[in-house]
N, CA and C of each residue as an Amber inpcrd file, in Angstrom:
protein
   747
 255.3470000  66.1880000 432.8640000 254.4130000  65.0000000 432.6700000
 253.1840000  65.4820000 433.3820000 253.2610000  66.0090000 434.5830000
 252.0450000  66.4650000 435.3570000 251.2740000  67.4940000 434.6720000
 252.0010000  68.2190000 433.9550000 251.2090000  69.4630000 433.2630000
 250.4250000  68.5730000 432.2290000 250.9320000  67.6330000 431.2940000
 250.2090000  67.0380000 430.3540000 248.9700000  66.3610000 430.8420000
 249.1050000  65.8790000 432.1210000 248.0180000  65.0500000 432.6600000
 246.8610000  66.1040000 433.0250000 247.2460000  67.1590000 433.4660000
 246.1770000  68.2790000 433.8370000 245.5670000  68.6840000 432.5960000
 246.2900000  68.8530000 431.4960000 245.7790000  69.3930000 430.2540000
 244.6720000  68.4210000 429.6590000 245.1100000  67.0580000 429.7920000
 244.2200000  66.1660000 429.2550000 243.0190000  65.9700000 430.2290000
 243.0410000  66.2280000 431.5640000 241.8660000  66.1110000 432.3240000
 240.9170000  67.3310000 432.0500000 241.5830000  68.4680000 431.7540000
 240.7280000  69.7430000 431.5150000 240.0360000  69.4870000 430.1500000
 240.8650000  68.8870000 429.2070000 240.1440000  68.7250000 427.9860000
 238.9370000  67.7380000 428.1200000 239.1030000  66.6860000 428.8280000
 238.0630000  65.7720000 429.0350000 236.7470000  66.2790000 429.7610000
 237.0830000  67.2860000 430.7580000 235.9210000  67.8580000 431.4590000
 235.1180000  68.7730000 430.4960000 235.8980000  69.5940000 429.6850000
 235.2030000  70.4230000 428.7780000 234.3900000  69.7560000 427.7480000
 235.0080000  68.6060000 427.2930000 234.3770000  67.8070000 426.3460000
 233.0540000  67.2050000 426.9470000 233.0730000  66.5970000 428.0480000
 231.9370000  66.0560000 428.8200000 230.8050000  67.2880000 429.0430000
 231.2360000  68.4040000 429.2880000 230.4490000  69.4900000 429.5480000
 229.5320000  69.8030000 428.2270000 230.2960000  69.8350000 427.3080000
 229.5830000  70.1130000 425.8650000 228.6390000  69.0750000 425.4870000
 228.9930000  67.7910000 425.7090000 228.0550000  66.6780000 425.3600000
 226.8180000  66.8010000 426.2470000 226.9970000  66.9560000 427.6310000
 225.8520000  67.1680000 428.5170000 224.8750000  68.2080000 428.0130000
 225.4180000  69.4430000 427.6850000 224.8650000  70.5560000 427.3180000
 223.9720000  70.2040000 425.9850000 224.6030000  69.5500000 425.0590000
 223.9650000  69.2370000 423.9510000 222.7430000  68.4160000 424.2400000
 222.8100000  67.4160000 425.0490000 221.8790000  66.3160000 425.4460000
 220.7510000  67.0890000 426.2150000 221.0420000  68.0220000 426.9530000
 219.9190000  68.8560000 427.6290000 219.1540000  69.6660000 426.8040000
 219.8280000  70.3290000 425.8370000 219.1970000  71.0540000 424.8420000
 218.2220000  70.1050000 423.9640000 218.7420000  69.0370000 423.5310000
 218.0260000  68.1430000 422.6080000 216.7670000  67.7760000 423.4250000
 216.8920000  67.5060000 424.6150000 215.7780000  66.9420000 425.5970000
 214.7410000  68.1550000 425.6130000 215.2560000  69.2610000 425.9370000
 214.3570000  70.4100000 426.1530000 213.5390000  70.6150000 424.9130000
 214.2660000  70.7460000 423.6210000 213.3670000  70.8580000 422.4490000
 212.3940000  69.7890000 422.1540000 212.7960000  68.5370000 422.4540000
 211.9010000  67.4500000 422.3570000 210.8880000  67.4320000 423.1390000
 211.0390000  67.9570000 424.4080000 209.9780000  68.1710000 425.3230000
 208.8700000  69.2950000 424.9210000 209.6000000  70.3150000 424.3000000
 208.8500000  71.4890000 424.0190000 207.9140000  71.0340000 422.7890000
 208.3950000  70.3800000 421.7940000 207.7710000  69.8070000 420.6510000
 206.6220000  68.9040000 421.1290000 206.9100000  68.1490000 422.1220000
 206.0540000  67.0950000 422.5830000 204.6400000  68.0300000 423.2170000
 205.1010000  68.8260000 424.1410000 204.0440000  69.4840000 424.7940000
 203.1770000  70.5410000 423.6900000 203.8670000  71.1290000 422.9210000
 203.0650000  71.9950000 422.0590000 202.1850000  71.2850000 421.0170000
 202.5870000  69.9760000 420.7810000 201.8920000  69.1680000 419.7350000
 200.7480000  68.3940000 420.3940000 200.6180000  68.5950000 421.7780000
 199.6060000  67.8680000 422.4200000 198.4340000  68.9540000 423.0950000
 198.3010000  70.0010000 422.3310000 197.2290000  70.9530000 422.6690000
 196.5260000  71.3310000 421.3770000 195.2630000  71.7240000 421.3990000
 194.6670000  72.4180000 420.3670000 194.0200000  73.5970000 420.9150000
 194.0770000  74.7450000 420.2630000 193.5330000  76.0420000 420.6350000
 192.7450000  76.8130000 419.4610000 191.8320000  77.6360000 419.8900000
 191.1350000  78.2610000 418.7460000 190.4710000  79.5250000 419.4320000
 190.2890000  80.4980000 418.6450000 189.7010000  81.7140000 419.2250000
 188.3090000  81.8060000 418.6560000 187.2550000  81.9730000 419.4810000
 185.8830000  82.0310000 418.9570000 185.3400000  83.5350000 419.1180000
 184.2360000  83.8860000 418.4530000 183.8580000  85.2600000 418.5120000
 182.4150000  85.2670000 418.2880000 181.8680000  86.3010000 418.9100000
 180.3020000  86.4590000 418.7660000 180.0280000  87.9360000 418.6670000
 178.9480000  88.4240000 418.0390000 178.5200000  89.8180000 417.8970000
 177.1610000  89.8960000 417.8700000 176.6940000  91.1260000 418.2120000
 175.1590000  91.4180000 418.1670000 174.8380000  92.8090000 417.8620000
 174.0040000  92.9550000 417.0520000 173.3970000  94.4530000 416.8570000
 172.4910000  94.8360000 417.8630000 172.4360000  95.9750000 418.3160000
 171.4480000  96.3720000 419.2710000 171.1180000  97.9050000 419.2720000
 170.1930000  98.4220000 419.8320000 169.8070000  99.7480000 419.7960000
 169.8870000 100.3060000 421.3450000 170.3220000 101.4980000 421.3740000
 170.5160000 102.2250000 422.6700000 169.0870000 102.4220000 423.3540000
 168.9820000 102.5320000 424.6390000 167.6940000 102.7040000 425.1960000
 167.8970000 103.8870000 426.0600000 168.8220000 104.6060000 426.1260000
 169.1640000 105.8740000 426.9990000 169.8430000 106.9390000 426.1930000
 169.4590000 108.1630000 426.1260000 170.1260000 109.1100000 425.4060000
 170.3690000 110.2760000 426.3360000 171.6540000 111.0340000 426.3150000
 172.0390000 112.0310000 427.1090000 172.3490000 113.1690000 426.1490000
 171.6640000 114.3090000 426.4020000 171.9270000 115.5140000 425.4230000
 172.3770000 116.5500000 426.3290000 173.2330000 117.4020000 425.9140000
 173.7260000 118.6110000 426.6990000 173.6570000 119.8390000 425.7930000
 173.3560000 120.9340000 426.3670000 173.3770000 122.2320000 425.7660000
 173.7000000 123.2700000 426.6520000 174.0290000 124.4150000 426.1790000
 174.4860000 125.5660000 426.9180000 173.9680000 126.8340000 426.4930000
 173.8380000 127.9320000 427.4020000 173.3410000 129.2340000 426.7630000
 174.1550000 130.3380000 427.7230000 174.2770000 131.4080000 427.1680000
 175.0830000 132.4500000 427.9420000 174.2530000 133.7820000 427.9890000
 174.7730000 134.6810000 428.7880000 174.1100000 136.0880000 428.8510000
 175.2170000 136.9120000 429.2300000 175.2260000 138.1600000 428.6470000
 176.1380000 139.1910000 428.9500000 175.4740000 140.5030000 429.2930000
 176.0930000 141.2740000 430.4150000 175.3600000 142.5070000 430.7990000
 176.5860000 143.3010000 431.3280000 176.2740000 144.6990000 431.7630000
 177.2720000 145.4300000 432.4270000 177.4340000 145.1550000 433.6700000
 176.3610000 144.7240000 434.4520000 176.4250000 144.3580000 435.7700000
 176.0430000 142.9500000 436.0880000 176.5990000 142.2130000 437.0600000
 176.5000000 141.0010000 437.2920000 175.0740000 140.5790000 437.5490000
 174.3280000 141.5510000 438.2610000 173.0530000 141.4670000 438.4140000
 172.1750000 141.2100000 437.2280000 172.3370000 142.2050000 436.3940000
 171.6540000 142.2670000 434.9810000 171.9600000 140.9130000 434.2470000
 173.1810000 140.4840000 434.3240000 173.4520000 139.3680000 433.6840000
 172.9290000 138.0250000 434.1040000 172.6610000 138.1680000 435.4290000
 172.1010000 136.7500000 436.1240000 170.6140000 136.7910000 436.0600000
 170.1350000 138.0460000 435.8640000 168.6010000 138.1140000 435.5800000
 168.2630000 137.6000000 434.2790000 169.1070000 137.8900000 433.3020000
 169.0170000 137.4120000 431.8690000 169.1540000 135.9220000 431.9040000
 170.2800000 135.3230000 432.4580000 170.4180000 133.8730000 432.4350000
 169.4110000 133.1590000 433.0300000 168.8190000 133.6690000 434.2210000
 167.6210000 132.9370000 434.7560000 166.4480000 132.9620000 434.0070000
 166.2230000 134.0570000 433.3310000 165.0890000 134.1040000 432.2190000
 165.2770000 133.0950000 431.1910000 166.6090000 132.9550000 430.6570000
 166.7950000 132.0020000 429.5640000 166.7300000 130.6790000 430.0140000
 166.9340000 130.2680000 431.1990000 166.8210000 128.9770000 431.8460000
 165.3720000 128.6650000 431.8950000 164.5190000 129.6090000 432.2350000
 163.0560000 129.2690000 432.1460000 162.5880000 129.1670000 430.8450000
 162.9280000 129.8490000 429.8810000 162.5680000 129.5640000 428.4930000
 162.9910000 128.2330000 428.0500000 164.2550000 127.9360000 428.1370000
 164.8380000 126.6200000 427.9380000 164.0670000 125.4960000 428.4940000
 163.6000000 125.5960000 429.7300000 162.9500000 124.7300000 430.4110000
 161.4930000 124.3900000 429.7930000 160.8860000 125.5010000 429.7940000
 159.4740000 125.4500000 429.1170000 159.5250000 124.9720000 427.5870000
 160.6470000 125.1460000 426.8300000 160.8170000 124.7180000 425.5380000
 160.9740000 123.1410000 425.5940000 161.7100000 122.6100000 426.6150000
 161.9510000 121.1750000 426.7080000 160.5270000 120.4620000 427.1780000
 160.0690000 121.0020000 428.1200000 158.7110000 120.4040000 428.6760000
 157.5790000 120.3660000 427.7150000 157.6190000 121.5500000 426.9840000
 156.4550000 121.4710000 425.9310000 156.6410000 120.5520000 424.7120000
 157.9380000 120.0780000 424.5730000 158.1790000 119.1340000 423.4420000
 158.2770000 117.8130000 424.0210000 157.7410000 117.4760000 425.1030000
 157.6490000 116.0410000 425.4760000 158.7460000 115.6000000 426.5910000
 159.5700000 116.5970000 427.1060000 160.6740000 116.0570000 428.1520000
 160.0450000 116.2620000 429.5130000 160.1220000 115.2830000 430.1000000
 159.7320000 115.3280000 431.6930000 160.6370000 116.2660000 432.5420000
 160.0470000 116.8420000 433.5450000 160.9580000 117.7610000 434.3740000
 162.0290000 116.9830000 435.0680000 161.6170000 115.8340000 435.3750000
 162.6670000 114.9090000 436.0980000 163.9130000 114.5940000 435.2060000
 163.7470000 114.7840000 433.9470000 164.8130000 114.3420000 433.0630000
 165.7260000 115.5470000 432.6920000 165.5590000 116.7300000 433.3230000
 166.2920000 117.8660000 433.1460000 166.9710000 118.3540000 434.2260000
 168.3440000 118.4950000 434.2100000 169.2800000 118.9990000 435.0950000
 169.9640000 120.3960000 434.6270000 169.8840000 121.4060000 435.4170000
 170.5750000 122.7290000 435.1520000 171.8920000 122.6840000 435.9670000
 173.1010000 122.7820000 435.4680000 174.2030000 122.9910000 436.1350000
 174.2290000 124.2870000 436.7440000 175.3430000 124.5810000 437.7570000
 175.3820000 125.7400000 438.2250000 175.9460000 126.7760000 437.2900000
 175.6500000 128.1480000 437.5350000 176.0890000 129.2350000 436.5150000
 177.5390000 129.5380000 436.7270000 178.1940000 129.6500000 435.5110000
 179.5470000 130.1390000 435.4260000 179.6520000 131.5990000 435.3430000
 180.5110000 132.3150000 436.0220000 180.5140000 133.6740000 435.7360000
 182.0070000 134.1370000 435.4160000 182.0720000 135.0940000 434.6010000
 183.3770000 135.7380000 434.1570000 183.2070000 137.1610000 433.7320000
 184.2930000 137.8540000 433.8010000 184.3390000 139.3580000 433.5240000
 184.6910000 139.4110000 431.8330000 184.1300000 140.3290000 431.2670000
 184.4060000 140.7890000 429.8810000 185.1690000 142.0740000 430.0100000
 186.1290000 142.2500000 428.9600000 187.0560000 143.2870000 428.9240000
 187.0510000 144.0630000 427.7150000 187.2350000 145.4250000 427.6760000
 187.4860000 146.0350000 426.5470000 188.8160000 146.6050000 426.4770000
 189.3830000 146.4440000 425.2090000 190.6560000 146.8430000 424.9660000
 190.7790000 148.3960000 424.5400000 191.6470000 149.0630000 425.0530000
 191.9080000 150.5660000 424.8340000 193.1490000 150.7650000 423.9430000
 192.9570000 151.8030000 423.0470000 193.9910000 152.2430000 422.2780000
 194.1670000 153.7210000 422.3350000 195.2330000 154.3480000 422.0300000
 195.5850000 155.7490000 422.1180000 195.1570000 156.1050000 420.5730000
 195.2930000 157.6310000 420.4480000 194.8550000 158.1830000 419.0620000
 195.7920000 157.6470000 417.9280000 196.8870000 157.0600000 418.3070000
 197.8380000 156.5580000 417.2480000 197.6730000 155.1220000 417.0250000
 196.7030000 154.3960000 417.7580000 196.2200000 153.1690000 417.6140000
 197.0520000 152.1780000 418.3440000 197.8590000 152.5740000 419.2460000
 198.7930000 151.7210000 420.0860000 197.9420000 151.2320000 421.2250000
 198.0270000 149.8660000 421.5690000 197.2910000 149.4250000 422.7280000
 197.7920000 149.9680000 424.0500000 196.9380000 150.3510000 424.8630000
 197.4100000 150.9260000 426.1860000 196.7450000 150.1490000 427.3590000
 196.1350000 149.1870000 427.0390000 195.5140000 148.2590000 428.3100000
 194.1700000 147.8270000 427.9180000 193.5360000 147.2600000 428.9490000
 192.0600000 146.8850000 428.7490000 191.4120000 147.2740000 430.3000000
 190.1700000 147.1540000 430.2250000 189.4140000 147.5200000 431.4300000
 188.1040000 146.7560000 431.2830000 187.5540000 146.2660000 432.5600000
 186.3490000 145.4140000 432.5160000 185.1780000 146.1820000 432.1280000
 184.2270000 145.5490000 431.1900000 183.1750000 146.4200000 430.8330000
 181.9190000 145.6310000 430.9170000 181.8760000 144.4960000 431.6350000
 180.6230000 143.7300000 431.9850000 180.9120000 142.4000000 432.5460000
 179.7710000 141.6680000 432.4100000 179.8880000 140.2160000 433.0310000
 179.3430000 139.2510000 432.0430000 180.0490000 137.9120000 432.0240000
 179.6900000 136.8500000 430.9690000 179.3620000 135.7440000 431.7430000
 177.8460000 135.2060000 431.7720000 177.4280000 134.0640000 432.5500000
 177.0250000 133.0250000 431.4630000 177.4760000 131.6370000 431.9060000
 177.1890000 130.5700000 431.1310000 176.4150000 129.4090000 431.9550000
 175.3940000 128.7880000 431.3700000 174.6920000 127.7460000 432.0080000
 174.5500000 126.5930000 431.2060000 174.5340000 125.3350000 431.7450000
 174.5080000 124.1380000 430.9410000 173.2810000 123.4290000 431.4520000
 172.6930000 122.7350000 430.4700000 171.4850000 121.9170000 430.7730000
 171.7750000 120.4570000 430.1780000 171.3500000 119.4670000 431.0230000
 171.5050000 118.0850000 430.6060000 170.1210000 117.3900000 430.6790000
 169.9480000 116.6730000 429.5260000 168.7760000 115.8690000 429.4710000
 168.9430000 114.4500000 429.4170000 168.6080000 113.6250000 430.1950000
 168.7950000 112.1450000 430.3200000 167.3650000 111.4850000 430.1220000
 167.2320000 110.7760000 428.9940000 165.8540000 110.3090000 428.6500000
 165.9380000 109.0350000 428.0190000 164.8480000 108.2310000 428.1680000
 164.6370000 106.9730000 427.3290000 163.6930000 107.1890000 425.9720000
 163.2890000 108.4640000 425.9640000 162.6660000 108.8950000 424.6620000
 163.4850000 109.4330000 423.6610000 164.2480000 108.5630000 423.0240000
 165.2460000 108.8890000 421.9880000 164.7750000 109.7010000 420.9940000
 163.5480000 109.4840000 420.3790000 163.1730000 110.1460000 419.2170000
 162.8440000 111.7710000 419.6670000 162.5450000 111.9670000 420.7880000
 161.9920000 113.2750000 421.2320000 163.3530000 114.1230000 421.4060000
 164.2180000 113.5360000 422.0120000 165.4700000 114.1260000 422.2870000
 166.3570000 114.3810000 421.0220000 166.3070000 113.6160000 420.1600000
 166.9260000 113.6780000 418.8260000 166.3380000 114.8740000 418.1020000
 165.0580000 114.9430000 418.1000000 164.3730000 116.1170000 417.5440000
 164.7380000 117.4320000 418.0670000 164.7760000 117.5260000 419.4630000
 165.2450000 118.6550000 420.2220000 166.6400000 119.0770000 419.7340000
 167.4880000 118.3400000 419.9290000 168.9170000 118.4980000 419.5130000
 169.0240000 119.0190000 418.2140000 168.4480000 118.6260000 417.2670000
 168.5220000 119.2400000 415.8840000 167.6900000 120.5000000 415.5780000
 166.6110000 120.7230000 416.2540000 165.7000000 121.8040000 416.1740000
 165.6480000 122.7330000 417.2370000 166.5470000 123.5090000 417.4070000
 166.3800000 124.5470000 418.7320000 166.2560000 126.0520000 418.0710000
 165.9300000 126.2120000 416.7650000 165.9240000 127.5730000 416.3280000
 164.7810000 128.2610000 416.8470000 163.8190000 127.5890000 417.3480000
 162.5510000 128.4610000 417.9460000 162.9850000 129.1250000 419.1310000
 164.0180000 128.6690000 419.8240000 164.6570000 129.4900000 421.0240000
 165.3680000 130.8110000 420.5820000 165.7480000 130.8860000 419.2810000
 166.4300000 132.2420000 418.8080000 165.3490000 133.2580000 418.8730000
 164.1210000 132.7990000 418.5050000 162.8620000 134.0010000 418.3620000
 162.6900000 134.4160000 419.6630000 163.0620000 133.6550000 420.8320000
 162.8600000 134.1130000 422.1090000 164.1510000 134.7190000 422.8160000
 165.0500000 134.9100000 422.0410000 166.1440000 135.6900000 422.4780000
 167.2980000 134.6610000 423.0870000 166.9650000 133.4110000 423.1290000
 168.0260000 132.5630000 423.7000000 168.8900000 131.7820000 422.6490000
 170.3870000 132.0420000 422.8530000 171.1040000 131.2130000 421.8750000
 171.7970000 130.0110000 422.6120000 171.1380000 128.9680000 422.1880000
 171.4680000 127.6630000 422.7650000 172.4200000 127.0000000 421.9310000
 173.6060000 126.5320000 422.5740000 174.5340000 125.6750000 421.8340000
 174.1470000 124.1700000 422.1810000 174.0040000 123.5070000 421.0580000
 173.6060000 122.1430000 421.3250000 174.7750000 121.1780000 420.8550000
 175.0530000 120.1860000 421.9600000 176.0710000 119.2590000 421.6990000
 175.3010000 117.9810000 420.9860000 176.1850000 117.0470000 420.5030000
 175.7010000 115.8470000 419.9350000 175.1190000 114.9920000 420.9060000
 174.1550000 114.1830000 420.7720000 173.5950000 113.3280000 421.8920000
 174.5310000 112.1940000 421.9930000 174.4130000 111.5880000 423.1480000
 175.1710000 110.5060000 423.5190000 174.2580000 109.3710000 423.8760000
 174.5440000 108.0360000 423.3590000 173.5700000 106.9870000 423.4110000
 174.3130000 105.9020000 424.3560000 173.4810000 105.3070000 425.3410000
 173.9600000 104.1590000 426.0380000 172.8340000 103.0370000 426.0670000
 173.4010000 102.0090000 426.8080000 172.3060000 100.7990000 426.8750000
 172.3480000 100.4060000 428.2520000 171.2440000 100.3350000 428.8620000
 171.2170000  99.9660000 430.3570000 171.3130000  98.4290000 430.6230000
 171.2210000  97.5780000 429.6300000 171.2500000  96.1650000 429.8440000
 172.6300000  95.5900000 429.4050000 173.7960000  96.3680000 429.3360000
 175.0430000  95.9820000 428.7470000 175.6130000  94.7950000 429.4400000
 175.5900000  94.6860000 430.8710000 176.1310000  93.4470000 431.3550000
 175.4330000  92.2200000 430.8630000 174.1970000  92.2070000 430.7780000
 173.5160000  90.8930000 430.4690000 173.8530000  90.6750000 428.9410000
 173.9930000  91.6570000 427.9960000 174.3740000  91.5490000 426.6720000
 175.8750000  91.0060000 426.6600000 176.7050000  91.3910000 427.3860000
 178.0700000  91.0080000 427.4150000 178.1060000  89.5420000 427.8760000
 177.5800000  89.0950000 428.9280000 177.5180000  87.6210000 429.3690000
 176.9300000  86.7220000 428.1950000 175.9880000  87.1260000 427.5630000
 175.2820000  86.3050000 426.4330000 176.4910000  86.2110000 425.4440000
 177.1040000  87.2470000 425.0330000 178.1830000  87.2770000 424.0730000
 179.3420000  86.2490000 424.2630000 179.7160000  86.3590000 425.6860000
 180.6560000  85.5050000 426.0530000 180.3500000  83.9900000 425.9420000
 179.0080000  83.7010000 426.4090000 178.5810000  82.2510000 426.2360000
 178.6190000  81.9200000 424.8410000 178.1760000  82.8310000 423.9930000
 178.2270000  82.3850000 422.3900000 179.5350000  82.3570000 421.8270000
 180.5920000  83.1850000 422.4070000 181.8350000  83.0630000 421.7140000
 182.5800000  81.8780000 422.2880000 182.2610000  81.4450000 423.5170000
 182.8660000  80.2750000 424.0400000 182.3910000  79.0690000 423.3710000
 181.0990000  78.8830000 422.8640000 180.6980000  77.8750000 422.1050000
 181.1940000  77.8070000 420.9210000 181.3850000  79.0070000 420.2730000
 182.0790000  79.1350000 418.9210000 183.4560000  78.6390000 418.7690000
 184.2330000  79.0340000 419.9960000 185.5990000  78.6660000 420.0030000
 185.6640000  76.9580000 420.2160000 184.6460000  76.4030000 421.0150000
 184.6470000  75.0550000 421.2020000 184.3120000  74.3640000 419.9420000
 183.3940000  74.8110000 419.0990000 182.9880000  74.1860000 417.8990000
 184.0630000  74.1230000 416.9500000 184.9820000  75.2570000 416.7100000
 186.1520000  75.2720000 416.1010000 187.2060000  74.1890000 416.4490000
 187.3130000  73.9790000 417.6800000 188.2130000  73.0670000 418.2320000
 187.8380000  71.6090000 417.7700000 186.4190000  71.5230000 418.0330000
 186.0060000  70.1760000 417.7500000 186.1230000  69.8140000 416.3050000
 186.0670000  70.6650000 415.4190000 186.3260000  70.6270000 413.9280000
 187.6900000  70.2390000 413.7100000 188.7140000  70.9070000 414.2840000
 190.0420000  70.7160000 413.9960000 190.4070000  69.3580000 414.6710000
 189.9630000  68.9420000 415.7630000 190.2140000  67.5780000 416.3300000
 189.7910000  66.4530000 415.4800000 188.4030000  66.7720000 415.0170000
 187.8560000  65.6980000 414.1210000 188.7470000  65.5110000 412.9810000
 189.0200000  66.6270000 412.1400000 189.6800000  66.5450000 410.8560000
 191.2450000  65.9500000 411.1070000 191.8550000  66.0810000 412.2820000
 193.1880000  65.6500000 412.4380000 193.0510000  64.2940000 413.1260000
 192.0010000  63.7950000 413.5780000 191.8480000  62.5240000 414.2200000
 192.3500000  62.4350000 415.5230000 192.1310000  63.6210000 416.2490000
 192.8300000  63.6770000 417.6840000 191.5360000  63.6150000 418.5260000
 191.7250000  63.1590000 419.7910000 190.7360000  63.0780000 420.8580000
 190.9980000  64.2340000 421.9970000 190.0780000  64.9720000 422.2270000
 190.2010000  66.0760000 423.2110000 190.2000000  65.5270000 424.6850000
 191.0620000  66.2260000 425.4020000 191.1700000  65.9060000 426.7380000
 190.4600000  67.1610000 427.6060000 191.0820000  67.5320000 428.6240000
 190.5710000  68.6040000 429.5290000 190.7680000  69.9110000 429.0610000
 190.0300000  71.0100000 429.4070000 190.2300000  72.2870000 429.0840000
 191.4680000  72.7950000 429.7620000 192.5710000  73.2780000 429.0740000
 193.8090000  73.5660000 429.7210000 193.9140000  75.1370000 430.0680000
 193.2240000  75.9280000 429.1350000 193.3920000  77.4430000 429.4290000
 192.2770000  78.0800000 428.6460000 191.7100000  79.2870000 429.2840000
 190.7250000  80.0630000 428.5980000 191.0690000  81.5130000 428.7790000
 190.7820000  82.3990000 427.8390000 191.0550000  83.7190000 428.0010000
 190.0010000  84.7000000 427.2900000 189.7490000  85.7140000 427.9400000
 188.6310000  86.6390000 427.3230000 189.2920000  87.7040000 426.6030000
 188.8540000  87.8960000 425.3230000 189.3530000  89.0960000 424.4060000
 188.5880000  90.4470000 424.8760000 188.9020000  91.3980000 424.0430000
 188.5260000  92.7400000 424.4510000 187.1060000  92.9160000 423.8650000
 186.2640000  93.5750000 424.8480000 184.9170000  93.8780000 424.5210000
 184.8290000  95.0490000 423.6460000 184.0440000  95.0640000 422.4570000
 184.1040000  96.1360000 421.6560000 182.5350000  96.6110000 421.3470000
 182.4110000  97.9080000 421.4060000 181.1140000  98.4080000 421.0400000
 181.3510000  99.4180000 420.0420000 180.8890000  99.2830000 418.7860000
 181.0130000 100.2040000 417.6170000 179.6930000 100.4670000 417.0730000
 179.6870000 101.6910000 416.2490000 178.5180000 102.0170000 415.5020000
 178.2690000 100.8400000 414.4350000 176.9820000 100.5960000 414.2070000
 176.6760000  99.5390000 413.2010000 177.2580000  99.9630000 411.8320000
 177.7510000  98.8700000 411.2040000 178.2080000  98.9930000 409.7220000
 179.6030000  99.7650000 409.6650000 180.2270000 100.0900000 410.6660000
 181.5850000 100.6430000 410.6720000 182.7240000  99.8490000 410.4340000
 182.7380000  98.5120000 410.5340000 183.7670000  97.6340000 410.4250000
 184.8240000  97.5810000 411.3950000 185.7890000  96.7440000 411.2300000
 186.6520000  96.4690000 412.2590000 187.6940000  97.6090000 412.3740000
 187.8010000  98.5540000 411.5180000 188.6760000  99.6710000 411.5940000
 188.3780000 100.5910000 412.6810000 187.1160000 100.3310000 413.2430000
 186.8710000 101.1950000 414.4320000 187.1630000 100.6960000 415.8250000
 187.6590000  99.3630000 415.7460000 188.1720000  98.6260000 416.8700000
 189.3660000  99.2720000 417.5510000 189.4150000  99.0630000 418.7230000
 190.5490000  99.6330000 419.6130000 191.1770000  98.4370000 420.5020000
 192.5150000  98.6090000 420.5450000 193.2290000  97.5080000 421.3160000
 192.8920000  97.3880000 422.6920000 192.4420000  98.7160000 423.3610000
 191.8890000  98.6340000 424.7940000 190.3130000  98.4590000 424.8780000
 189.7210000  98.3970000 423.6470000 188.3100000  98.1690000 423.7300000
 187.6150000  99.4320000 423.3040000 186.7980000  99.4040000 422.1760000
 186.0670000 100.6400000 421.7810000 184.7560000 100.7540000 422.4440000
 184.2310000 101.9330000 422.8850000 182.9390000 102.0450000 423.4540000
 182.2700000 103.3110000 422.7970000 181.5010000 103.0560000 421.6670000
 180.8120000 104.0340000 420.9640000 179.8130000 104.6140000 421.7520000
 179.6560000 105.9890000 421.7830000 178.4770000 106.4930000 422.4380000
 177.7700000 107.6050000 421.3950000 178.3990000 107.6600000 420.2010000
 177.7090000 108.7210000 419.3880000 176.6140000 108.1820000 418.4600000
 176.4540000 106.7270000 418.3870000 175.5520000 106.1430000 417.5540000
 174.2840000 105.6290000 418.5020000 173.1600000 105.6600000 417.7920000
 171.9520000 105.1690000 418.5320000 171.9940000 103.5630000 418.3040000
 172.3780000 103.1470000 417.0400000 172.4480000 101.7150000 416.5340000
 173.9730000 101.2310000 416.5560000 174.1430000 100.2880000 417.4490000
 175.5370000  99.8470000 417.6480000 175.6890000  98.2850000 417.4340000
 176.8980000  97.8620000 417.4320000 177.3900000  96.5140000 417.4020000
 178.2400000  96.0920000 418.4990000 178.0170000  95.1080000 419.2110000
 179.0290000  94.5760000 420.3590000 179.5860000  93.3780000 419.8190000
 181.0060000  93.1790000 420.1660000 181.7320000  92.0930000 419.6590000
 182.6790000  91.6650000 420.8470000 182.8460000  90.4040000 421.0050000
 183.8730000  89.8670000 421.9740000 184.4340000  88.7420000 421.4440000
 185.7040000  88.3270000 421.9190000 186.2170000  87.0280000 421.4600000
 186.5920000  86.1590000 423.0010000 186.6580000  84.8710000 422.5550000
 187.1520000  83.9300000 423.6500000 188.1170000  83.0090000 423.1340000
 189.1500000  82.8800000 423.7920000 190.1040000  81.9750000 423.2800000
 190.3370000  80.5340000 424.0240000 190.0530000  79.2650000 423.6480000
 190.0200000  78.1660000 424.4620000 191.3860000  77.3970000 424.1040000
 191.9030000  76.5860000 425.0020000 192.9810000  75.8300000 424.6630000
 192.7370000  74.3000000 425.4810000 192.6980000  73.1540000 424.6880000
 192.5360000  71.8050000 425.2510000 193.5900000  71.0140000 425.0820000
 193.8160000  70.2470000 425.9470000 194.8320000  69.0900000 425.9810000
 194.3440000  67.8710000 425.0570000 195.2080000  67.3080000 424.4680000
 194.8250000  65.9460000 423.6160000 195.0800000  64.9030000 424.4220000
 194.2290000  63.8240000 424.1580000 194.5160000  62.6800000 424.8730000
 195.6580000  61.8100000 424.2480000
């Protein structure tokens, strides 16, 4: 008899637990629906086309000779020729920076009369120097980076890298885009609220999207999850997004 009573009590407790769990779950879902139905959110965007105002161009040249002294004399002469070339084409001396000279050994492979490799021995020195031009005169630097053939006539083999383009007022541009993207997001929310007959309450949440700088006319395929920052193009497009979330009254 006692065992029957205990079984009945256990069944009652289990039943009550299930009922309470169902009620709690139903209340939670109802509360979730209520909360999620009382907000409106939208993402606004803004973009602007702009032109870089600073260009950085890098080049390098080298010299080889049997002795380090002869190689250094050659690279010093080449540096002077490169500097004269740049200044004579409109680049100010203050915009030119020569890096320190890198030095290395050159080696000659030796073979026996049967063509078997028997080792190598040093046969000279190899020196390399880089030059960097940072200027706001974009047209001049672009011309120089493309047309360095005249240096070959003077015995200088200059390796030219592609120019890099930057914008000095990037912070101001970004702030302006944030302002415009925020307005765009609010306009979208106002339209949604108007069409649904809802009244907006206070701003509940806001978040800033990734700031993207891409070459003009490249499309969204060049965007990056972490934010693209194009330096290869003179003409660029900056884009940003802002997400706003409002309570409903």
